DODRENTI-860530 format. One record per residue: residue number from 1; x, y, z of N, C-alpha, C in turn. Coordinates in pm, whole numbers, plus 50000, padded with zeros to 5 digits. Atoms other than C-alpha are relative to their C-alpha. Layout:
BEGIN
timar / n.X / n.Y / n.Z / ca.X / ca.Y / ca.Z / c.X / c.Y / c.Z
NUM / X / Y / Z / X / Y / Z / X / Y / Z
...
! end
This chain:
BEGIN
timar / n.X / n.Y / n.Z / ca.X / ca.Y / ca.Z / c.X / c.Y / c.Z
1 / 49924 / 49980 / 49885 / 14874 / 73964 / 13810 / 50011 / 49894 / 50071
2 / 50021 / 50096 / 49892 / 14758 / 73689 / 14039 / 50003 / 49865 / 49903
3 / 49911 / 50120 / 50074 / 14875 / 73392 / 13746 / 50154 / 50033 / 49989
4 / 49851 / 49948 / 49957 / 15208 / 73590 / 13766 / 50071 / 49940 / 50143
5 / 49968 / 50024 / 49832 / 15218 / 73557 / 14140 / 50001 / 49829 / 50040
6 / 50015 / 50150 / 49981 / 15112 / 73182 / 14115 / 50082 / 49922 / 49915
7 / 49883 / 50030 / 50060 / 15393 / 73122 / 13869 / 50115 / 50023 / 50041
8 / 49871 / 49956 / 49947 / 15668 / 73259 / 14051 / 50050 / 49878 / 50072
9 / 49915 / 50109 / 49945 / 15924 / 72955 / 14157 / 50095 / 50046 / 50096
10 / 49886 / 49905 / 49898 / 16159 / 73193 / 14349 / 49958 / 49959 / 50133
11 / 50041 / 50016 / 49860 / 16004 / 73122 / 14687 / 50010 / 49853 / 50049
12 / 49954 / 50148 / 49985 / 15989 / 72742 / 14633 / 50148 / 49945 / 50021
13 / 49881 / 50035 / 49984 / 16349 / 72740 / 14558 / 50074 / 50033 / 50106
14 / 49945 / 49911 / 49886 / 16475 / 72970 / 14840 / 49962 / 49897 / 50137
15 / 50065 / 50111 / 49882 / 16247 / 72719 / 15096 / 50107 / 49883 / 49970
16 / 49950 / 50111 / 50017 / 16420 / 72428 / 14939 / 50151 / 50003 / 50038
17 / 49812 / 49962 / 49936 / 16798 / 72580 / 15022 / 49959 / 49999 / 50103
18 / 50043 / 49978 / 49850 / 16683 / 72665 / 15347 / 49989 / 49885 / 50077
19 / 49999 / 50138 / 49919 / 16579 / 72316 / 15431 / 50115 / 49927 / 49995
20 / 49907 / 50050 / 49995 / 16867 / 72168 / 15301 / 50135 / 50023 / 50061
21 / 49923 / 49943 / 49935 / 17108 / 72405 / 15471 / 49943 / 49943 / 50144
22 / 50063 / 50033 / 49836 / 16880 / 72305 / 15792 / 50047 / 49863 / 50042
23 / 49971 / 50141 / 49966 / 16929 / 71946 / 15745 / 50157 / 49972 / 49989
24 / 49837 / 50011 / 50019 / 17308 / 71979 / 15680 / 50081 / 50039 / 50157
25 / 49953 / 49935 / 49877 / 17362 / 72188 / 15996 / 49945 / 49911 / 50118
26 / 50033 / 50104 / 49889 / 17179 / 71916 / 16220 / 50071 / 49877 / 49973
27 / 49893 / 50132 / 50003 / 17383 / 71634 / 16081 / 50143 / 50007 / 50047
28 / 49853 / 49965 / 49960 / 17696 / 71835 / 16138 / 49978 / 49997 / 50144
29 / 50009 / 49960 / 49865 / 17566 / 71918 / 16506 / 49971 / 49848 / 50080
30 / 50035 / 50151 / 49946 / 17459 / 71536 / 16562 / 50163 / 49972 / 49999
31 / 49871 / 50047 / 50038 / 17809 / 71435 / 16403 / 50102 / 50086 / 50158
32 / 49927 / 49932 / 49912 / 17973 / 71682 / 16643 / 49971 / 49958 / 50168
33 / 50057 / 50031 / 49857 / 17781 / 71594 / 16953 / 50052 / 49842 / 50019
34 / 49992 / 50126 / 49966 / 17854 / 71220 / 16906 / 50174 / 49929 / 50001
35 / 49824 / 50023 / 50015 / 18240 / 71246 / 16801 / 50046 / 50107 / 50033
36 / 49922 / 49880 / 49980 / 18333 / 71557 / 16962 / 50106 / 49950 / 50104
37 / 49891 / 50029 / 49902 / 18545 / 71404 / 17253 / 50119 / 49926 / 49913
38 / 49910 / 50061 / 50094 / 18719 / 71181 / 16970 / 50076 / 50108 / 49922
39 / 49939 / 49886 / 50100 / 18778 / 71501 / 16733 / 50071 / 50066 / 50079
40 / 49919 / 49910 / 49928 / 18911 / 71701 / 17019 / 50133 / 49913 / 50060
41 / 49839 / 50087 / 49981 / 19188 / 71410 / 17107 / 50044 / 49992 / 49910
42 / 49901 / 50020 / 50131 / 19264 / 71392 / 16756 / 50069 / 50121 / 49993
43 / 49941 / 49882 / 50049 / 19328 / 71743 / 16724 / 50103 / 50047 / 50091
44 / 49890 / 49950 / 49883 / 19524 / 71769 / 17074 / 50104 / 49923 / 49966
45 / 49883 / 50090 / 50052 / 19728 / 71484 / 16957 / 50067 / 50055 / 49864
46 / 49936 / 49947 / 50151 / 19815 / 71649 / 16592 / 50072 / 50127 / 50077
47 / 49974 / 49890 / 49917 / 19882 / 71983 / 16801 / 50136 / 49953 / 50074
48 / 49893 / 50015 / 49921 / 20125 / 71800 / 17021 / 50102 / 49929 / 49907
49 / 49909 / 50076 / 50106 / 20310 / 71614 / 16729 / 50071 / 50126 / 49906
50 / 49924 / 49843 / 50065 / 20366 / 72001 / 16556 / 50077 / 50040 / 50091
! end
């Protein structure tokens, strides 16, 4: 029973996926904070041309 628990890798895999998702979210948020005004201006410009 204990060996089966120790050999179970599902927890490790889900932790890795959660960590990758967290990093992607942080990078996206940082990019938004840095480029937020520029992105808003571009979207407004494109909306004005449509």
